[in-house]
PDB file of N, CA, C and O in Angstrom, chain B, residues numbered from 101:
ATOM      1  N   MET B 101       7.006  -0.913   4.908  1.00  0.00           N
ATOM      2  CA  MET B 101       8.211  -1.883   4.513  1.00  0.00           C
ATOM      3  C   MET B 101       8.968  -0.985   3.886  1.00  0.00           C
ATOM      4  O   MET B 101       8.661   0.154   3.534  1.00  0.00           O
ATOM      5  N   VAL B 102      10.036  -1.594   3.756  1.00  0.00           N
ATOM      6  CA  VAL B 102      11.388  -0.643   3.284  1.00  0.00           C
ATOM      7  C   VAL B 102      12.166  -1.965   2.354  1.00  0.00           C
ATOM      8  O   VAL B 102      12.176  -3.140   2.720  1.00  0.00           O
ATOM      9  N   VAL B 103      12.675  -1.530   1.318  1.00  0.00           N
ATOM     10  CA  VAL B 103      13.594  -2.292   0.619  1.00  0.00           C
ATOM     11  C   VAL B 103      14.823  -1.464   0.667  1.00  0.00           C
ATOM     12  O   VAL B 103      14.810  -0.331   0.184  1.00  0.00           O
ATOM     13  N   THR B 104      16.099  -2.061   1.334  1.00  0.00           N
ATOM     14  CA  THR B 104      17.102  -1.498   1.125  1.00  0.00           C
ATOM     15  C   THR B 104      17.868  -1.028  -0.312  1.00  0.00           C
ATOM     16  O   THR B 104      17.814  -1.901  -1.178  1.00  0.00           O
ATOM     17  N   GLU B 105      18.418  -0.057  -0.615  1.00  0.00           N
ATOM     18  CA  GLU B 105      18.882   0.601  -1.440  1.00  0.00           C
ATOM     19  C   GLU B 105      19.536  -0.322  -2.417  1.00  0.00           C
ATOM     20  O   GLU B 105      19.262  -0.480  -3.606  1.00  0.00           O
ATOM     21  N   ASN B 106      20.474  -0.914  -1.672  1.00  0.00           N
ATOM     22  CA  ASN B 106      21.088  -1.907  -2.730  1.00  0.00           C
ATOM     23  C   ASN B 106      20.094  -3.139  -3.089  1.00  0.00           C
ATOM     24  O   ASN B 106      20.593  -3.867  -3.948  1.00  0.00           O
ATOM     25  N   ALA B 107      19.112  -3.457  -2.751  1.00  0.00           N
ATOM     26  CA  ALA B 107      18.156  -4.551  -3.045  1.00  0.00           C
ATOM     27  C   ALA B 107      17.080  -3.999  -4.230  1.00  0.00           C
ATOM     28  O   ALA B 107      16.411  -4.837  -4.835  1.00  0.00           O
ATOM     29  N   ARG B 108      16.956  -2.756  -4.497  1.00  0.00           N
ATOM     30  CA  ARG B 108      15.797  -2.327  -5.218  1.00  0.00           C
ATOM     31  C   ARG B 108      15.855  -2.694  -6.644  1.00  0.00           C
ATOM     32  O   ARG B 108      16.924  -2.908  -7.217  1.00  0.00           O
ATOM     33  N   GLY B 109      14.655  -2.770  -7.238  1.00  0.00           N
ATOM     34  CA  GLY B 109      14.906  -3.005  -8.615  1.00  0.00           C
ATOM     35  C   GLY B 109      14.821  -4.414  -8.848  1.00  0.00           C
ATOM     36  O   GLY B 109      14.765  -4.746 -10.032  1.00  0.00           O
ATOM     37  N   LEU B 110      14.795  -5.424  -7.879  1.00  0.00           N
ATOM     38  CA  LEU B 110      14.632  -6.758  -7.764  1.00  0.00           C
ATOM     39  C   LEU B 110      13.291  -7.307  -7.686  1.00  0.00           C
ATOM     40  O   LEU B 110      13.223  -8.532  -7.784  1.00  0.00           O
ATOM     41  N   GLY B 111      12.386  -6.767  -7.557  1.00  0.00           N
ATOM     42  CA  GLY B 111      10.904  -7.370  -7.465  1.00  0.00           C
ATOM     43  C   GLY B 111      10.705  -7.605  -5.843  1.00  0.00           C
ATOM     44  O   GLY B 111       9.645  -8.116  -5.480  1.00  0.00           O
ATOM     45  N   ILE B 112      11.568  -7.290  -4.986  1.00  0.00           N
ATOM     46  CA  ILE B 112      11.252  -7.619  -3.733  1.00  0.00           C
ATOM     47  C   ILE B 112      10.005  -7.031  -3.079  1.00  0.00           C
ATOM     48  O   ILE B 112       9.332  -7.641  -2.248  1.00  0.00           O
ATOM     49  N   SER B 113       9.779  -5.935  -3.471  1.00  0.00           N
ATOM     50  CA  SER B 113       8.428  -5.255  -2.847  1.00  0.00           C
ATOM     51  C   SER B 113       7.209  -5.954  -3.201  1.00  0.00           C
ATOM     52  O   SER B 113       6.297  -6.020  -2.376  1.00  0.00           O
ATOM     53  N   GLN B 114       7.092  -6.543  -4.478  1.00  0.00           N
ATOM     54  CA  GLN B 114       6.255  -7.251  -4.970  1.00  0.00           C
ATOM     55  C   GLN B 114       5.940  -8.703  -4.290  1.00  0.00           C
ATOM     56  O   GLN B 114       4.824  -9.098  -3.953  1.00  0.00           O
ATOM     57  N   LYS B 115       7.069  -9.347  -4.175  1.00  0.00           N
ATOM     58  CA  LYS B 115       6.990 -10.421  -3.145  1.00  0.00           C
ATOM     59  C   LYS B 115       6.635 -10.308  -1.924  1.00  0.00           C
ATOM     60  O   LYS B 115       5.815 -11.102  -1.462  1.00  0.00           O
ATOM     61  N   MET B 116       7.152  -9.349  -1.192  1.00  0.00           N
ATOM     62  CA  MET B 116       6.477  -8.759   0.055  1.00  0.00           C
ATOM     63  C   MET B 116       5.326  -8.763   0.106  1.00  0.00           C
ATOM     64  O   MET B 116       4.765  -9.547   0.871  1.00  0.00           O
ATOM     65  N   LEU B 117       4.556  -7.832  -0.744  1.00  0.00           N
ATOM     66  CA  LEU B 117       3.285  -7.676  -0.780  1.00  0.00           C
ATOM     67  C   LEU B 117       2.372  -8.933  -1.064  1.00  0.00           C
ATOM     68  O   LEU B 117       1.252  -8.966  -0.555  1.00  0.00           O
ATOM     69  N   GLN B 118       2.906 -10.172  -2.019  1.00  0.00           N
ATOM     70  CA  GLN B 118       2.371 -11.127  -2.037  1.00  0.00           C
ATOM     71  C   GLN B 118       2.200 -11.838  -0.952  1.00  0.00           C
ATOM     72  O   GLN B 118       1.157 -12.465  -0.766  1.00  0.00           O
ATOM     73  N   GLU B 119       3.079 -11.835  -0.199  1.00  0.00           N
ATOM     74  CA  GLU B 119       3.209 -12.668   1.133  1.00  0.00           C
ATOM     75  C   GLU B 119       2.125 -12.024   1.904  1.00  0.00           C
ATOM     76  O   GLU B 119       1.174 -12.722   2.256  1.00  0.00           O
ATOM     77  N   VAL B 120       2.164 -10.741   2.211  1.00  0.00           N
ATOM     78  CA  VAL B 120       1.235 -10.193   3.068  1.00  0.00           C
ATOM     79  C   VAL B 120      -0.104 -10.537   2.529  1.00  0.00           C
ATOM     80  O   VAL B 120      -0.797 -11.078   3.391  1.00  0.00           O
ATOM     81  N   GLU B 121      -0.735 -10.388   1.299  1.00  0.00           N
ATOM     82  CA  GLU B 121      -1.767 -10.747   0.747  1.00  0.00           C
ATOM     83  C   GLU B 121      -2.262 -12.038   1.049  1.00  0.00           C
ATOM     84  O   GLU B 121      -3.432 -12.210   1.394  1.00  0.00           O
ATOM     85  N   LYS B 122      -1.294 -13.119   0.921  1.00  0.00           N
ATOM     86  CA  LYS B 122      -1.441 -14.276   1.144  1.00  0.00           C
ATOM     87  C   LYS B 122      -1.822 -14.686   2.705  1.00  0.00           C
ATOM     88  O   LYS B 122      -2.583 -15.633   2.905  1.00  0.00           O
ATOM     89  N   ILE B 123      -1.322 -14.016   3.669  1.00  0.00           N
ATOM     90  CA  ILE B 123      -1.393 -14.184   4.965  1.00  0.00           C
ATOM     91  C   ILE B 123      -2.825 -13.474   5.145  1.00  0.00           C
ATOM     92  O   ILE B 123      -3.508 -14.013   6.016  1.00  0.00           O
ATOM     93  N   ALA B 124      -3.362 -12.483   4.565  1.00  0.00           N
ATOM     94  CA  ALA B 124      -4.329 -11.589   4.918  1.00  0.00           C
ATOM     95  C   ALA B 124      -5.576 -12.497   4.231  1.00  0.00           C
ATOM     96  O   ALA B 124      -6.694 -12.444   4.743  1.00  0.00           O
ATOM     97  N   LYS B 125      -5.380 -13.138   3.319  1.00  0.00           N
ATOM     98  CA  LYS B 125      -6.425 -13.983   2.841  1.00  0.00           C
ATOM     99  C   LYS B 125      -6.681 -15.310   3.786  1.00  0.00           C
ATOM    100  O   LYS B 125      -7.796 -15.747   4.070  1.00  0.00           O
ATOM    101  N   GLU B 126      -5.589 -15.787   4.159  1.00  0.00           N
ATOM    102  CA  GLU B 126      -5.656 -16.938   5.111  1.00  0.00           C
ATOM    103  C   GLU B 126      -6.296 -16.590   6.486  1.00  0.00           C
ATOM    104  O   GLU B 126      -6.731 -17.489   7.206  1.00  0.00           O
ATOM    105  N   ARG B 127      -6.352 -15.253   6.851  1.00  0.00           N
ATOM    106  CA  ARG B 127      -7.012 -14.708   8.174  1.00  0.00           C
ATOM    107  C   ARG B 127      -8.143 -14.331   7.756  1.00  0.00           C
ATOM    108  O   ARG B 127      -8.769 -13.742   8.637  1.00  0.00           O
ATOM    109  N   GLY B 128      -8.703 -14.421   6.743  1.00  0.00           N
ATOM    110  CA  GLY B 128     -10.171 -13.884   6.295  1.00  0.00           C
ATOM    111  C   GLY B 128     -10.528 -12.547   6.034  1.00  0.00           C
ATOM    112  O   GLY B 128     -11.676 -12.109   5.962  1.00  0.00           O
ATOM    113  N   CYS B 129      -9.397 -11.879   5.886  1.00  0.00           N
ATOM    114  CA  CYS B 129      -9.276 -10.179   5.877  1.00  0.00           C
ATOM    115  C   CYS B 129      -9.989  -9.954   4.329  1.00  0.00           C
ATOM    116  O   CYS B 129      -9.739 -10.683   3.369  1.00  0.00           O
ATOM    117  N   CYS B 130     -10.842  -8.897   4.301  1.00  0.00           N
ATOM    118  CA  CYS B 130     -11.529  -8.377   3.013  1.00  0.00           C
ATOM    119  C   CYS B 130     -10.585  -7.479   2.248  1.00  0.00           C
ATOM    120  O   CYS B 130     -10.557  -7.451   1.018  1.00  0.00           O
ATOM    121  N   LYS B 131      -9.821  -6.754   3.019  1.00  0.00           N
ATOM    122  CA  LYS B 131      -8.888  -5.814   2.115  1.00  0.00           C
ATOM    123  C   LYS B 131      -7.618  -5.438   3.042  1.00  0.00           C
ATOM    124  O   LYS B 131      -7.597  -5.571   4.266  1.00  0.00           O
ATOM    125  N   MET B 132      -6.529  -4.928   2.215  1.00  0.00           N
ATOM    126  CA  MET B 132      -5.460  -4.324   2.588  1.00  0.00           C
ATOM    127  C   MET B 132      -5.361  -2.880   2.596  1.00  0.00           C
ATOM    128  O   MET B 132      -5.730  -2.335   1.556  1.00  0.00           O
ATOM    129  N   THR B 133      -5.028  -2.279   3.351  1.00  0.00           N
ATOM    130  CA  THR B 133      -4.896  -0.777   3.387  1.00  0.00           C
ATOM    131  C   THR B 133      -3.404  -0.355   3.745  1.00  0.00           C
ATOM    132  O   THR B 133      -2.649  -1.077   4.396  1.00  0.00           O
ATOM    133  N   LEU B 134      -3.094   0.800   3.283  1.00  0.00           N
ATOM    134  CA  LEU B 134      -1.804   1.352   3.602  1.00  0.00           C
ATOM    135  C   LEU B 134      -1.367   2.807   3.364  1.00  0.00           C
ATOM    136  O   LEU B 134      -1.931   3.391   2.438  1.00  0.00           O
ATOM    137  N   GLU B 135      -0.597   3.360   3.954  1.00  0.00           N
ATOM    138  CA  GLU B 135      -0.389   4.800   3.469  1.00  0.00           C
ATOM    139  C   GLU B 135       1.094   5.092   3.001  1.00  0.00           C
ATOM    140  O   GLU B 135       2.112   4.526   3.399  1.00  0.00           O
ATOM    141  N   VAL B 136       0.965   6.270   1.912  1.00  0.00           N
ATOM    142  CA  VAL B 136       2.452   6.139   1.271  1.00  0.00           C
ATOM    143  C   VAL B 136       2.428   7.857   1.269  1.00  0.00           C
ATOM    144  O   VAL B 136       1.416   8.550   1.371  1.00  0.00           O
ATOM    145  N   LEU B 137       3.580   8.248   1.151  1.00  0.00           N
ATOM    146  CA  LEU B 137       3.796   9.821   1.092  1.00  0.00           C
ATOM    147  C   LEU B 137       3.574  10.147  -0.328  1.00  0.00           C
ATOM    148  O   LEU B 137       4.037   9.395  -1.186  1.00  0.00           O
ATOM    149  N   GLU B 138       2.819  11.341  -0.696  1.00  0.00           N
ATOM    150  CA  GLU B 138       2.448  11.850  -1.742  1.00  0.00           C
ATOM    151  C   GLU B 138       4.004  11.901  -2.681  1.00  0.00           C
ATOM    152  O   GLU B 138       3.891  11.581  -3.864  1.00  0.00           O
ATOM    153  N   GLY B 139       4.995  12.173  -2.332  1.00  0.00           N
ATOM    154  CA  GLY B 139       5.896  12.618  -3.029  1.00  0.00           C
ATOM    155  C   GLY B 139       6.909  11.313  -3.038  1.00  0.00           C
ATOM    156  O   GLY B 139       8.059  11.486  -3.442  1.00  0.00           O
ATOM    157  N   ASN B 140       6.569  10.271  -2.684  1.00  0.00           N
ATOM    158  CA  ASN B 140       7.330   8.856  -3.015  1.00  0.00           C
ATOM    159  C   ASN B 140       6.965   8.113  -4.005  1.00  0.00           C
ATOM    160  O   ASN B 140       6.467   7.000  -3.841  1.00  0.00           O
ATOM    161  N   VAL B 141       7.193   8.697  -5.242  1.00  0.00           N
ATOM    162  CA  VAL B 141       7.031   8.125  -6.395  1.00  0.00           C
ATOM    163  C   VAL B 141       7.374   6.748  -6.595  1.00  0.00           C
ATOM    164  O   VAL B 141       6.536   6.029  -7.140  1.00  0.00           O
ATOM    165  N   VAL B 142       8.274   6.356  -6.304  1.00  0.00           N
ATOM    166  CA  VAL B 142       8.833   4.815  -6.469  1.00  0.00           C
ATOM    167  C   VAL B 142       7.742   3.919  -5.683  1.00  0.00           C
ATOM    168  O   VAL B 142       7.198   2.959  -6.228  1.00  0.00           O
ATOM    169  N   ALA B 143       7.475   4.305  -4.387  1.00  0.00           N
ATOM    170  CA  ALA B 143       6.637   3.185  -3.646  1.00  0.00           C
ATOM    171  C   ALA B 143       5.357   3.309  -4.146  1.00  0.00           C
ATOM    172  O   ALA B 143       4.602   2.344  -4.029  1.00  0.00           O
ATOM    173  N   LYS B 144       4.929   4.431  -4.742  1.00  0.00           N
ATOM    174  CA  LYS B 144       3.416   4.507  -5.290  1.00  0.00           C
ATOM    175  C   LYS B 144       3.432   3.861  -6.373  1.00  0.00           C
ATOM    176  O   LYS B 144       2.390   3.257  -6.632  1.00  0.00           O
ATOM    177  N   GLY B 145       4.413   3.771  -7.219  1.00  0.00           N
ATOM    178  CA  GLY B 145       4.320   2.919  -8.457  1.00  0.00           C
ATOM    179  C   GLY B 145       4.505   1.511  -8.011  1.00  0.00           C
ATOM    180  O   GLY B 145       3.903   0.658  -8.662  1.00  0.00           O
ATOM    181  N   ALA B 146       5.250   1.121  -6.994  1.00  0.00           N
ATOM    182  CA  ALA B 146       5.000  -0.181  -6.625  1.00  0.00           C
ATOM    183  C   ALA B 146       3.738  -0.541  -6.091  1.00  0.00           C
ATOM    184  O   ALA B 146       3.229  -1.614  -6.415  1.00  0.00           O
ATOM    185  N   TYR B 147       3.173   0.245  -5.302  1.00  0.00           N
ATOM    186  CA  TYR B 147       1.704  -0.199  -4.938  1.00  0.00           C
ATOM    187  C   TYR B 147       0.780  -0.207  -5.819  1.00  0.00           C
ATOM    188  O   TYR B 147      -0.128  -1.036  -5.753  1.00  0.00           O
ATOM    189  N   GLN B 148       0.852   0.779  -6.869  1.00  0.00           N
ATOM    190  CA  GLN B 148      -0.115   0.766  -8.068  1.00  0.00           C
ATOM    191  C   GLN B 148      -0.038  -0.604  -8.773  1.00  0.00           C
ATOM    192  O   GLN B 148      -0.995  -1.292  -9.130  1.00  0.00           O
ATOM    193  N   LYS B 149       1.423  -0.903  -8.923  1.00  0.00           N
ATOM    194  CA  LYS B 149       1.606  -2.025  -9.824  1.00  0.00           C
ATOM    195  C   LYS B 149       1.030  -3.259  -9.263  1.00  0.00           C
ATOM    196  O   LYS B 149       0.662  -4.221  -9.938  1.00  0.00           O
ATOM    197  N   PHE B 150       0.970  -3.151  -7.812  1.00  0.00           N
ATOM    198  CA  PHE B 150       0.352  -4.308  -7.347  1.00  0.00           C
ATOM    199  C   PHE B 150      -1.304  -4.468  -7.149  1.00  0.00           C
ATOM    200  O   PHE B 150      -1.932  -5.469  -6.804  1.00  0.00           O
ATOM    201  N   GLY B 151      -1.707  -3.358  -7.431  1.00  0.00           N
ATOM    202  CA  GLY B 151      -3.111  -3.186  -7.533  1.00  0.00           C
ATOM    203  C   GLY B 151      -3.572  -2.466  -6.510  1.00  0.00           C
ATOM    204  O   GLY B 151      -4.787  -2.650  -6.440  1.00  0.00           O
ATOM    205  N   PHE B 152      -3.108  -1.558  -5.482  1.00  0.00           N
ATOM    206  CA  PHE B 152      -3.442  -0.454  -4.897  1.00  0.00           C
ATOM    207  C   PHE B 152      -3.822   0.676  -5.649  1.00  0.00           C
ATOM    208  O   PHE B 152      -3.231   1.056  -6.660  1.00  0.00           O
ATOM    209  N   SER B 153      -5.013   1.316  -5.048  1.00  0.00           N
ATOM    210  CA  SER B 153      -5.394   2.760  -5.660  1.00  0.00           C
ATOM    211  C   SER B 153      -6.061   3.383  -4.351  1.00  0.00           C
ATOM    212  O   SER B 153      -6.381   2.801  -3.314  1.00  0.00           O
ATOM    213  N   GLY B 154      -6.181   4.745  -4.696  1.00  0.00           N
ATOM    214  CA  GLY B 154      -7.165   5.564  -3.774  1.00  0.00           C
ATOM    215  C   GLY B 154      -8.271   5.066  -3.646  1.00  0.00           C
ATOM    216  O   GLY B 154      -8.521   4.211  -4.496  1.00  0.00           O
ATOM    217  N   TYR B 155      -9.336   5.330  -2.641  1.00  0.00           N
ATOM    218  CA  TYR B 155     -10.613   4.893  -2.658  1.00  0.00           C
ATOM    219  C   TYR B 155     -11.667   5.868  -2.010  1.00  0.00           C
ATOM    220  O   TYR B 155     -11.471   6.587  -1.031  1.00  0.00           O
ATOM    221  N   GLU B 156     -12.573   5.778  -2.588  1.00  0.00           N
ATOM    222  CA  GLU B 156     -13.858   6.665  -2.069  1.00  0.00           C
ATOM    223  C   GLU B 156     -14.956   5.757  -1.433  1.00  0.00           C
ATOM    224  O   GLU B 156     -15.363   4.760  -2.030  1.00  0.00           O
ATOM    225  N   LEU B 157     -15.403   6.107  -0.269  1.00  0.00           N
ATOM    226  CA  LEU B 157     -16.440   5.274   0.202  1.00  0.00           C
ATOM    227  C   LEU B 157     -17.633   6.010  -0.469  1.00  0.00           C
ATOM    228  O   LEU B 157     -18.463   5.251  -0.969  1.00  0.00           O
ATOM    229  N   ASP B 158     -17.864   7.265  -0.569  1.00  0.00           N
ATOM    230  CA  ASP B 158     -19.029   7.809  -1.317  1.00  0.00           C
ATOM    231  C   ASP B 158     -18.598   8.734  -2.251  1.00  0.00           C
ATOM    232  O   ASP B 158     -18.212   9.798  -1.768  1.00  0.00           O
ATOM    233  N   PRO B 159     -18.559   8.635  -3.348  1.00  0.00           N
ATOM    234  CA  PRO B 159     -17.994   9.748  -4.576  1.00  0.00           C
ATOM    235  C   PRO B 159     -18.504  11.119  -4.052  1.00  0.00           C
ATOM    236  O   PRO B 159     -17.706  12.056  -4.030  1.00  0.00           O
ATOM    237  N   LYS B 160     -19.479  11.255  -3.730  1.00  0.00           N
ATOM    238  CA  LYS B 160     -19.986  12.734  -3.357  1.00  0.00           C
ATOM    239  C   LYS B 160     -19.054  13.234  -2.052  1.00  0.00           C
ATOM    240  O   LYS B 160     -18.600  14.376  -1.996  1.00  0.00           O
ATOM    241  N   ILE B 161     -18.857  12.343  -1.133  1.00  0.00           N
ATOM    242  CA  ILE B 161     -18.001  13.130  -0.269  1.00  0.00           C
ATOM    243  C   ILE B 161     -16.415  13.257  -0.448  1.00  0.00           C
ATOM    244  O   ILE B 161     -15.782  14.212   0.001  1.00  0.00           O
ATOM    245  N   GLY B 162     -15.930  12.358  -1.044  1.00  0.00           N
ATOM    246  CA  GLY B 162     -14.518  12.320  -1.635  1.00  0.00           C
ATOM    247  C   GLY B 162     -13.815  11.227  -1.035  1.00  0.00           C
ATOM    248  O   GLY B 162     -14.294  10.290  -0.397  1.00  0.00           O
ATOM    249  N   LYS B 163     -12.407  11.503  -1.369  1.00  0.00           N
ATOM    250  CA  LYS B 163     -11.642  10.325  -0.806  1.00  0.00           C
ATOM    251  C   LYS B 163     -11.201   9.951   0.467  1.00  0.00           C
ATOM    252  O   LYS B 163     -11.460  10.759   1.359  1.00  0.00           O
ATOM    253  N   ALA B 164     -10.548   8.846   0.808  1.00  0.00           N
ATOM    254  CA  ALA B 164     -10.356   8.671   2.047  1.00  0.00           C
ATOM    255  C   ALA B 164      -9.119   9.556   2.821  1.00  0.00           C
ATOM    256  O   ALA B 164      -8.140   9.670   2.084  1.00  0.00           O
ATOM    257  N   MET B 165      -8.989  10.085   3.909  1.00  0.00           N
ATOM    258  CA  MET B 165      -7.862  10.679   4.295  1.00  0.00           C
ATOM    259  C   MET B 165      -7.305   9.868   5.487  1.00  0.00           C
ATOM    260  O   MET B 165      -8.057   9.170   6.168  1.00  0.00           O
ATOM    261  N   PHE B 166      -6.002   9.964   5.726  1.00  0.00           N
ATOM    262  CA  PHE B 166      -5.216   9.653   7.013  1.00  0.00           C
ATOM    263  C   PHE B 166      -5.096  10.699   7.720  1.00  0.00           C
ATOM    264  O   PHE B 166      -4.647  11.719   7.197  1.00  0.00           O
ATOM    265  N   TRP B 167      -5.469  10.678   9.050  1.00  0.00           N
ATOM    266  CA  TRP B 167      -5.097  11.902   9.919  1.00  0.00           C
ATOM    267  C   TRP B 167      -4.542  11.251  11.251  1.00  0.00           C
ATOM    268  O   TRP B 167      -4.716  10.059  11.502  1.00  0.00           O
ATOM    269  N   GLU B 168      -3.913  12.051  12.021  1.00  0.00           N
ATOM    270  CA  GLU B 168      -3.012  11.709  13.238  1.00  0.00           C
ATOM    271  C   GLU B 168      -3.120  12.691  14.133  1.00  0.00           C
ATOM    272  O   GLU B 168      -3.305  13.860  13.794  1.00  0.00           O
ATOM    273  N   LYS B 169      -3.022  12.330  15.269  1.00  0.00           N
ATOM    274  CA  LYS B 169      -2.977  13.252  16.525  1.00  0.00           C
ATOM    275  C   LYS B 169      -1.779  12.861  17.222  1.00  0.00           C
ATOM    276  O   LYS B 169      -1.767  11.760  17.772  1.00  0.00           O
ATOM    277  N   VAL B 170      -0.579  13.754  17.283  1.00  0.00           N
ATOM    278  CA  VAL B 170       0.573  13.305  17.978  1.00  0.00           C
ATOM    279  C   VAL B 170       0.368  13.416  19.541  1.00  0.00           C
ATOM    280  O   VAL B 170      -0.255  14.370  20.007  1.00  0.00           O
ATOM    281  N   LEU B 171       0.906  12.414  20.352  1.00  0.00           N
ATOM    282  CA  LEU B 171       0.705  12.584  21.559  1.00  0.00           C
ATOM    283  C   LEU B 171       2.002  12.770  22.383  1.00  0.00           C
ATOM    284  O   LEU B 171       1.941  12.948  23.599  1.00  0.00           O
TER     285      LEU B 171
END
């Protein structure tokens, strides 16, 4: 998701996330996931404010990672 520069700081990202969460709950989803660039401090703050955090399936093994293979 992207909030254009001139619309930032108006709470739009939180409203968008609320709508996504509403739809996910209506569809019976059990969680929401996302990926964010480590250096994108503003986006990370917005996601943390909404309740997102890193996760571990098993603390002995470590945190989940997103991988890719470019085709």
